[in-house]
LOROPA-944774 format. One record per residue: residue number from 1; residue in one letter; x, y, z of N, C-alpha, C, O in turn. Coordinates in steps of 0.05 Angstrom, whole numbers, plus 5000, padded with zeros to 4 digits. Layout:
REM LOROPA-944774
+-------+------+------+------+------+------+------+------+------+------+------+------+------+------+
: tordo : zaba :  n.X :  n.Y :  n.Z : ca.X : ca.Y : ca.Z :  c.X :  c.Y :  c.Z :  o.X :  o.Y :  o.Z :
+-------+------+------+------+------+------+------+------+------+------+------+------+------+------+
:   NUM :    A :    X :    Y :    Z :    X :    Y :    Z :    X :    Y :    Z :    X :    Y :    Z :
...
+-------+------+------+------+------+------+------+------+------+------+------+------+------+------+
END
This chain:
REM LOROPA-944774
+-------+------+------+------+------+------+------+------+------+------+------+------+------+------+
: tordo : zaba :  n.X :  n.Y :  n.Z : ca.X : ca.Y : ca.Z :  c.X :  c.Y :  c.Z :  o.X :  o.Y :  o.Z :
+-------+------+------+------+------+------+------+------+------+------+------+------+------+------+
:     1 :    M : 1911 : 2008 : 4122 : 1883 : 2008 : 4117 : 1878 : 2012 : 4087 : 1888 : 2032 : 4075 :
:     2 :    S : 1863 : 1995 : 4075 : 1857 : 1996 : 4047 : 1832 : 2012 : 4042 : 1811 : 2006 : 4053 :
:     3 :    E : 1834 : 2033 : 4025 : 1811 : 2050 : 4019 : 1800 : 2043 : 3992 : 1816 : 2043 : 3972 :
:     4 :    K : 1774 : 2038 : 3990 : 1763 : 2031 : 3964 : 1760 : 2057 : 3947 : 1750 : 2077 : 3957 :
:     5 :    L : 1770 : 2056 : 3922 : 1768 : 2079 : 3905 : 1740 : 2082 : 3894 : 1727 : 2062 : 3887 :
:     6 :    K : 1731 : 2106 : 3893 : 1705 : 2111 : 3881 : 1707 : 2110 : 3851 : 1728 : 2116 : 3839 :
:     7 :    E : 1686 : 2102 : 3838 : 1685 : 2101 : 3809 : 1661 : 2117 : 3799 : 1641 : 2119 : 3812 :
:     8 :    T : 1664 : 2128 : 3775 : 1641 : 2141 : 3762 : 1619 : 2120 : 3758 : 1625 : 2098 : 3749 :
:     9 :    K : 1595 : 2126 : 3766 : 1573 : 2107 : 3764 : 1556 : 2114 : 3739 : 1546 : 2136 : 3736 :
:    10 :    V : 1553 : 2094 : 3722 : 1537 : 2097 : 3698 : 1516 : 2075 : 3697 : 1523 : 2051 : 3698 :
:    11 :    E : 1491 : 2083 : 3696 : 1468 : 2063 : 3696 : 1451 : 2069 : 3671 : 1450 : 2091 : 3661 :
:    12 :    K : 1439 : 2048 : 3661 : 1420 : 2051 : 3639 : 1395 : 2065 : 3648 : 1384 : 2060 : 3670 :
:    13 :    G : 1386 : 2084 : 3632 : 1362 : 2099 : 3637 : 1341 : 2093 : 3617 : 1343 : 2073 : 3603 :
:    14 :    E : 1321 : 2110 : 3614 : 1300 : 2107 : 3595 : 1309 : 2113 : 3567 : 1327 : 2129 : 3563 :
:    15 :    N : 1297 : 2099 : 3547 : 1302 : 2105 : 3519 : 1332 : 2103 : 3511 : 1341 : 2118 : 3494 :
:    16 :    G : 1346 : 2085 : 3524 : 1374 : 2081 : 3518 : 1393 : 2102 : 3529 : 1417 : 2102 : 3523 :
:    17 :    S : 1383 : 2119 : 3547 : 1400 : 2140 : 3559 : 1417 : 2128 : 3581 : 1413 : 2105 : 3589 :
:    18 :    L : 1437 : 2143 : 3590 : 1454 : 2135 : 3612 : 1452 : 2155 : 3635 : 1453 : 2179 : 3630 :
:    19 :    K : 1448 : 2145 : 3659 : 1447 : 2162 : 3683 : 1475 : 2161 : 3695 : 1485 : 2139 : 3701 :
:    20 :    V : 1487 : 2184 : 3699 : 1515 : 2186 : 3707 : 1517 : 2199 : 3735 : 1504 : 2220 : 3740 :
:    21 :    T : 1532 : 2187 : 3753 : 1539 : 2199 : 3778 : 1570 : 2202 : 3778 : 1584 : 2183 : 3776 :
:    22 :    L : 1579 : 2227 : 3781 : 1607 : 2233 : 3780 : 1621 : 2226 : 3807 : 1609 : 2228 : 3828 :
:    23 :    V : 1647 : 2219 : 3805 : 1663 : 2216 : 3829 : 1668 : 2243 : 3842 : 1665 : 2246 : 3866 :
:    24 :    E : 1674 : 2262 : 3825 : 1680 : 2289 : 3835 : 1660 : 2308 : 3821 : 1662 : 2312 : 3797 :
:    25 :    P : 1642 : 2321 : 3836 : 1623 : 2339 : 3824 : 1637 : 2362 : 3808 : 1659 : 2370 : 3815 :
:    26 :    I : 1624 : 2371 : 3787 : 1633 : 2394 : 3772 : 1623 : 2419 : 3786 : 1599 : 2422 : 3790 :
:    27 :    V : 1641 : 2437 : 3792 : 1634 : 2463 : 3804 : 1640 : 2484 : 3783 : 1663 : 2487 : 3774 :
:    28 :    F : 1619 : 2498 : 3774 : 1621 : 2517 : 3752 : 1605 : 2542 : 3760 : 1581 : 2542 : 3759 :
:    29 :    G : 1619 : 2563 : 3769 : 1606 : 2586 : 3779 : 1589 : 2579 : 3803 : 1600 : 2568 : 3823 :
:    30 :    E : 1564 : 2585 : 3802 : 1546 : 2579 : 3825 : 1533 : 2551 : 3822 : 1517 : 2543 : 3839 :
:    31 :    T : 1539 : 2537 : 3801 : 1527 : 2511 : 3795 : 1545 : 2488 : 3802 : 1569 : 2489 : 3797 :
:    32 :    T : 1533 : 2468 : 3815 : 1547 : 2443 : 3821 : 1531 : 2420 : 3808 : 1507 : 2418 : 3813 :
:    33 :    V : 1545 : 2404 : 3792 : 1532 : 2381 : 3779 : 1546 : 2356 : 3788 : 1570 : 2352 : 3784 :
:    34 :    D : 1531 : 2338 : 3801 : 1542 : 2312 : 3809 : 1529 : 2289 : 3795 : 1539 : 2266 : 3795 :
:    35 :    K : 1505 : 2294 : 3783 : 1490 : 2274 : 3769 : 1479 : 2287 : 3744 : 1471 : 2310 : 3744 :
:    36 :    F : 1478 : 2271 : 3722 : 1465 : 2281 : 3698 : 1458 : 2257 : 3680 : 1466 : 2234 : 3685 :
:    37 :    T : 1444 : 2263 : 3659 : 1436 : 2242 : 3640 : 1448 : 2248 : 3612 : 1448 : 2271 : 3603 :
:    38 :    L : 1459 : 2227 : 3600 : 1467 : 2229 : 3572 : 1447 : 2214 : 3555 : 1443 : 2190 : 3559 :
:    39 :    R : 1433 : 2228 : 3537 : 1414 : 2214 : 3520 : 1429 : 2200 : 3498 : 1452 : 2207 : 3491 :
:    40 :    K : 1416 : 2180 : 3487 : 1428 : 2165 : 3465 : 1431 : 2183 : 3441 : 1412 : 2197 : 3433 :
:    41 :    P : 1455 : 2185 : 3429 : 1459 : 2203 : 3407 : 1445 : 2194 : 3381 : 1439 : 2171 : 3377 :
:    42 :    K : 1439 : 2214 : 3365 : 1428 : 2210 : 3338 : 1449 : 2220 : 3318 : 1468 : 2234 : 3326 :
:    43 :    T : 1446 : 2213 : 3294 : 1465 : 2221 : 3273 : 1468 : 2251 : 3273 : 1490 : 2262 : 3269 :
:    44 :    K : 1446 : 2266 : 3277 : 1447 : 2295 : 3276 : 1466 : 2306 : 3298 : 1477 : 2328 : 3294 :
:    45 :    D : 1470 : 2291 : 3319 : 1488 : 2301 : 3341 : 1517 : 2299 : 3332 : 1534 : 2313 : 3344 :
:    46 :    L : 1523 : 2283 : 3312 : 1550 : 2281 : 3302 : 1558 : 2302 : 3281 : 1581 : 2305 : 3274 :
:    47 :    R : 1537 : 2316 : 3271 : 1543 : 2337 : 3251 : 1561 : 2358 : 3263 : 1558 : 2367 : 3286 :
:    48 :    G : 1580 : 2366 : 3247 : 1599 : 2387 : 3255 : 1621 : 2378 : 3274 : 1639 : 2394 : 3281 :
:    49 :    L : 1621 : 2352 : 3282 : 1642 : 2342 : 3299 : 1665 : 2332 : 3282 : 1661 : 2322 : 3260 :
:    50 :    D : 1689 : 2335 : 3292 : 1713 : 2326 : 3277 : 1719 : 2298 : 3286 : 1735 : 2293 : 3304 :
:    51 :    L : 1707 : 2278 : 3272 : 1710 : 2250 : 3280 : 1735 : 2238 : 3268 : 1748 : 2222 : 3282 :
:    52 :    D : 1741 : 2243 : 3243 : 1764 : 2231 : 3230 : 1767 : 2201 : 3235 : 1789 : 2191 : 3238 :
:    53 :    G : 1744 : 2188 : 3237 : 1744 : 2159 : 3239 : 1746 : 2149 : 3268 : 1746 : 2124 : 3273 :
:    54 :    D : 1749 : 2167 : 3287 : 1751 : 2157 : 3315 : 1739 : 2178 : 3334 : 1734 : 2201 : 3327 :
:    55 :    L : 1734 : 2168 : 3358 : 1723 : 2186 : 3379 : 1743 : 2189 : 3402 : 1736 : 2188 : 3425 :
:    56 :    T : 1768 : 2193 : 3395 : 1789 : 2196 : 3416 : 1798 : 2224 : 3420 : 1814 : 2230 : 3438 :
:    57 :    K : 1788 : 2243 : 3404 : 1795 : 2271 : 3407 : 1779 : 2283 : 3430 : 1755 : 2282 : 3430 :
:    58 :    V : 1794 : 2295 : 3448 : 1781 : 2307 : 3472 : 1760 : 2328 : 3464 : 1738 : 2328 : 3474 :
:    59 :    D : 1768 : 2346 : 3446 : 1749 : 2367 : 3438 : 1723 : 2356 : 3426 : 1701 : 2366 : 3432 :
:    60 :    T : 1725 : 2335 : 3411 : 1702 : 2322 : 3399 : 1684 : 2311 : 3421 : 1659 : 2314 : 3420 :
:    61 :    L : 1696 : 2297 : 3440 : 1680 : 2285 : 3462 : 1667 : 2306 : 3479 : 1645 : 2302 : 3488 :
:    62 :    V : 1681 : 2328 : 3485 : 1670 : 2349 : 3501 : 1646 : 2361 : 3487 : 1625 : 2365 : 3499 :
:    63 :    D : 1649 : 2367 : 3461 : 1626 : 2377 : 3445 : 1602 : 2358 : 3446 : 1579 : 2367 : 3448 :
:    64 :    L : 1608 : 2333 : 3443 : 1586 : 2313 : 3442 : 1572 : 2311 : 3469 : 1548 : 2308 : 3471 :
:    65 :    M : 1588 : 2311 : 3491 : 1576 : 2310 : 3518 : 1556 : 2333 : 3522 : 1535 : 2329 : 3534 :
:    66 :    V : 1564 : 2357 : 3513 : 1546 : 2381 : 3516 : 1520 : 2377 : 3500 : 1499 : 2384 : 3509 :
:    67 :    K : 1523 : 2365 : 3476 : 1499 : 2361 : 3459 : 1480 : 2340 : 3472 : 1456 : 2341 : 3468 :
:    68 :    L : 1491 : 2321 : 3487 : 1475 : 2298 : 3496 : 1464 : 2302 : 3524 : 1448 : 2286 : 3533 :
:    69 :    S : 1472 : 2323 : 3538 : 1463 : 2326 : 3566 : 1454 : 2355 : 3571 : 1470 : 2374 : 3569 :
:    70 :    P : 1429 : 2359 : 3578 : 1420 : 2386 : 3584 : 1432 : 2398 : 3610 : 1433 : 2422 : 3613 :
:    71 :    E : 1442 : 2380 : 3627 : 1454 : 2390 : 3652 : 1482 : 2401 : 3648 : 1491 : 2418 : 3663 :
:    72 :    L : 1495 : 2392 : 3627 : 1522 : 2402 : 3620 : 1518 : 2426 : 3601 : 1515 : 2422 : 3576 :
:    73 :    E : 1518 : 2450 : 3612 : 1509 : 2474 : 3597 : 1528 : 2484 : 3576 : 1520 : 2497 : 3557 :
:    74 :    S : 1554 : 2477 : 3579 : 1574 : 2488 : 3560 : 1599 : 2471 : 3561 : 1604 : 2455 : 3579 :
:    75 :    T : 1616 : 2475 : 3540 : 1641 : 2461 : 3540 : 1659 : 2470 : 3563 : 1675 : 2455 : 3574 :
:    76 :    A : 1656 : 2496 : 3572 : 1671 : 2506 : 3595 : 1664 : 2490 : 3620 : 1682 : 2486 : 3637 :
:    77 :    M : 1639 : 2482 : 3622 : 1631 : 2466 : 3645 : 1644 : 2439 : 3645 : 1654 : 2429 : 3665 :
:    78 :    V : 1644 : 2426 : 3621 : 1656 : 2399 : 3618 : 1686 : 2401 : 3623 : 1698 : 2382 : 3634 :
:    79 :    D : 1698 : 2424 : 3616 : 1727 : 2428 : 3621 : 1734 : 2426 : 3651 : 1757 : 2420 : 3658 :
:    80 :    E : 1715 : 2430 : 3668 : 1719 : 2428 : 3697 : 1716 : 2400 : 3708 : 1719 : 2396 : 3732 :
:    81 :    M : 1709 : 2381 : 3691 : 1704 : 2353 : 3700 : 1731 : 2340 : 3707 : 1751 : 2345 : 3694 :
:    82 :    A : 1731 : 2324 : 3728 : 1755 : 2309 : 3736 : 1763 : 2290 : 3713 : 1745 : 2278 : 3701 :
:    83 :    P : 1788 : 2286 : 3708 : 1797 : 2269 : 3687 : 1787 : 2240 : 3689 : 1780 : 2229 : 3668 :
:    84 :    E : 1785 : 2229 : 3712 : 1775 : 2201 : 3715 : 1746 : 2199 : 3707 : 1738 : 2179 : 3695 :
:    85 :    D : 1730 : 2220 : 3713 : 1702 : 2220 : 3705 : 1700 : 2223 : 3674 : 1685 : 2209 : 3661 :
:    86 :    F : 1717 : 2241 : 3663 : 1716 : 2246 : 3634 : 1723 : 2221 : 3619 : 1710 : 2214 : 3599 :
:    87 :    I : 1744 : 2206 : 3627 : 1752 : 2182 : 3613 : 1731 : 2161 : 3615 : 1725 : 2148 : 3595 :
:    88 :    H : 1718 : 2158 : 3638 : 1697 : 2138 : 3641 : 1673 : 2145 : 3623 : 1662 : 2127 : 3609 :
:    89 :    L : 1666 : 2170 : 3622 : 1644 : 2179 : 3605 : 1650 : 2176 : 3575 : 1633 : 2169 : 3559 :
:    90 :    S : 1675 : 2181 : 3568 : 1684 : 2178 : 3540 : 1680 : 2150 : 3531 : 1671 : 2144 : 3509 :
:    91 :    N : 1688 : 2131 : 3548 : 1684 : 2103 : 3542 : 1654 : 2096 : 3539 : 1646 : 2080 : 3522 :
:    92 :    S : 1637 : 2108 : 3556 : 1608 : 2103 : 3555 : 1597 : 2113 : 3529 : 1580 : 2100 : 3517 :
:    93 :    I : 1606 : 2137 : 3520 : 1597 : 2148 : 3494 : 1606 : 2130 : 3471 : 1590 : 2125 : 3452 :
:    94 :    A : 1630 : 2120 : 3473 : 1639 : 2102 : 3452 : 1622 : 2077 : 3450 : 1617 : 2067 : 3428 :
:    95 :    L : 1612 : 2067 : 3472 : 1594 : 2044 : 3472 : 1567 : 2050 : 3458 : 1555 : 2033 : 3446 :
:    96 :    F : 1558 : 2075 : 3461 : 1534 : 2083 : 3447 : 1537 : 2079 : 3417 : 1519 : 2071 : 3403 :
:    97 :    L : 1561 : 2085 : 3407 : 1566 : 2087 : 3378 : 1578 : 2061 : 3366 : 1579 : 2058 : 3342 :
:    98 :    A : 1587 : 2043 : 3383 : 1600 : 2019 : 3373 : 1580 : 1999 : 3363 : 1558 : 1996 : 3375 :
:    99 :    P : 1586 : 1986 : 3341 : 1567 : 1965 : 3331 : 1567 : 1941 : 3350 : 1587 : 1933 : 3361 :
:   100 :    S : 1543 : 1930 : 3354 : 1541 : 1907 : 3371 : 1539 : 1882 : 3353 : 1534 : 1884 : 3329 :
:   101 :    Q : 1541 : 1859 : 3365 : 1540 : 1834 : 3351 : 1512 : 1822 : 3352 : 1508 : 1799 : 3345 :
:   102 :    G : 1493 : 1838 : 3361 : 1465 : 1828 : 3363 : 1459 : 1814 : 3389 : 1436 : 1810 : 3395 :
:   103 :    D : 1479 : 1807 : 3404 : 1475 : 1794 : 3430 : 1482 : 1813 : 3453 : 1485 : 1804 : 3476 :
:   104 :    G : 1484 : 1839 : 3446 : 1490 : 1859 : 3467 : 1520 : 1862 : 3472 : 1528 : 1879 : 3488 :
:   105 :    Q : 1536 : 1846 : 3459 : 1565 : 1848 : 3462 : 1576 : 1867 : 3441 : 1566 : 1869 : 3419 :
:   106 :    I : 1597 : 1881 : 3449 : 1610 : 1900 : 3431 : 1628 : 1884 : 3412 : 1643 : 1866 : 3421 :
:   107 :    A : 1626 : 1890 : 3387 : 1642 : 1876 : 3366 : 1672 : 1882 : 3370 : 1688 : 1872 : 3355 :
+-------+------+------+------+------+------+------+------+------+------+------+------+------+------+
END
């Protein structure tokens, strides 16, 4: 019997935000988060982050996720995220920051 794998669900929201539904909810203390919104980042959100020309550093992505989502209260909360959810969200954040070709396609 073939079982379909669940995937992190990311949909466009208002003002360029992303609505995220996790495959595996984050359980942090008494709080459980299975859905949240990532707002579109601004340059000020990148201040203090260690970019070094790329967004592949886990610490940088965790810090940015906390800045962009009020539901993700701390880096410790993001640390509890399932790796498959984290990787999918990291790719979504990279799309926020990637230059487009004007036709909606990533360069």
